[in-house]
N, C-alpha and C positions, 0 to 999 in steps of 0.2 A: 626067786629071790632077786631083788634089784642090786645094782652095783654097790651102793652104800652098804647094804646089809652084808653082801659078800665080803667087802673090805673089813667091816667090823667084826666078822666071825674069825678073822685071822688072829693068831697069837701076836703079841707085841714083839718088836724086834728093833735093833739099832740100825740106823741108816746113815752113812757118811754124807751122801749128797742127795737130799730129798728131791731136788729138781730133776736130777738124772734118773732117779728111781721112778718118779711119776712119768717122765718122758718115755721110759721103757714100757710102762704100762699103757701109755697112749699108742705107741708104735706097734705093740704086740696086740692091740685091740682087746686087751683083757677087760679094762674098765674105761672105755674112751671118754664117756661123759664126765665121770668122776675125776679122771686124770686131767681133762681140760680145766675143770673147776679148780683143782689143786694147783695146777701150774699158774692159773690166773692169780690166785691168792699168794703163792710163793714168790711171784715175780714183782709184787708191789714193793716199791722202795721202802727201806726201813726208816728213812727220815723224810721230813717235809721240806728239806732245803731247796729242792728244785721248784716246788710250788711257791715257797716264799720268794725265791729269786724271780720267778715269773710275775708274781704280783708286784714286786718292787720295780721291775722293768715296765710293767703296765702302768704303774702309778707315775713313773717318769714320762711315759709317752702320752698319757691322757691327763694333761694338766688342767688348771682352771680355765685357761684360754683355748684349750683344744678338746673340750668335753663333747663337742658335737660331731666329732669324727665318726665315720661309719666303722662297723666292725671289720670290714675288709681292709680299710685304710690302716686301722690300728694293727691288724695282723701283718700287713705288708711292711709297715714301718718297723715292727719288732723283728721280723724275719730278716729284713734288710740290715738292720743294726747289728744283729748277731753275725750275719755273714761278713759284715765289715770288720767286726772285732776278730773274727777268725781268719782274716786276710784272704777271704774267698772272692773279694771284689777287686777287679783290676781298675785302679784309679784312672789310668789313661783311657780305658774303654768307657768308663763312666762319664768322664769329661766330654769325650766325643759324642756320646749319646745325648748328654744335656745340651750340647751346642746344636745338635740337629733339632 
């Protein structure tokens, strides 16, 4: 019997924290493949807000006049912008780097 069939033969039951329940199945090696798949599905964000935000930032970065930027440059620009917004960039260090 494969892992899915073994899972489906169980009686139904209530579960307070399905991610924790499937993690226990993964660490106990009871149904490792099925548990990995379940954890992948259960960890998908419930909303698309992050995706919408990423596209919005991308649209601001790749404008009409900047459409020929390489994917590496676009990625670097977005990451750098996020780090600046989160105050992870030291302005004095950046100025010194640009002067060099």
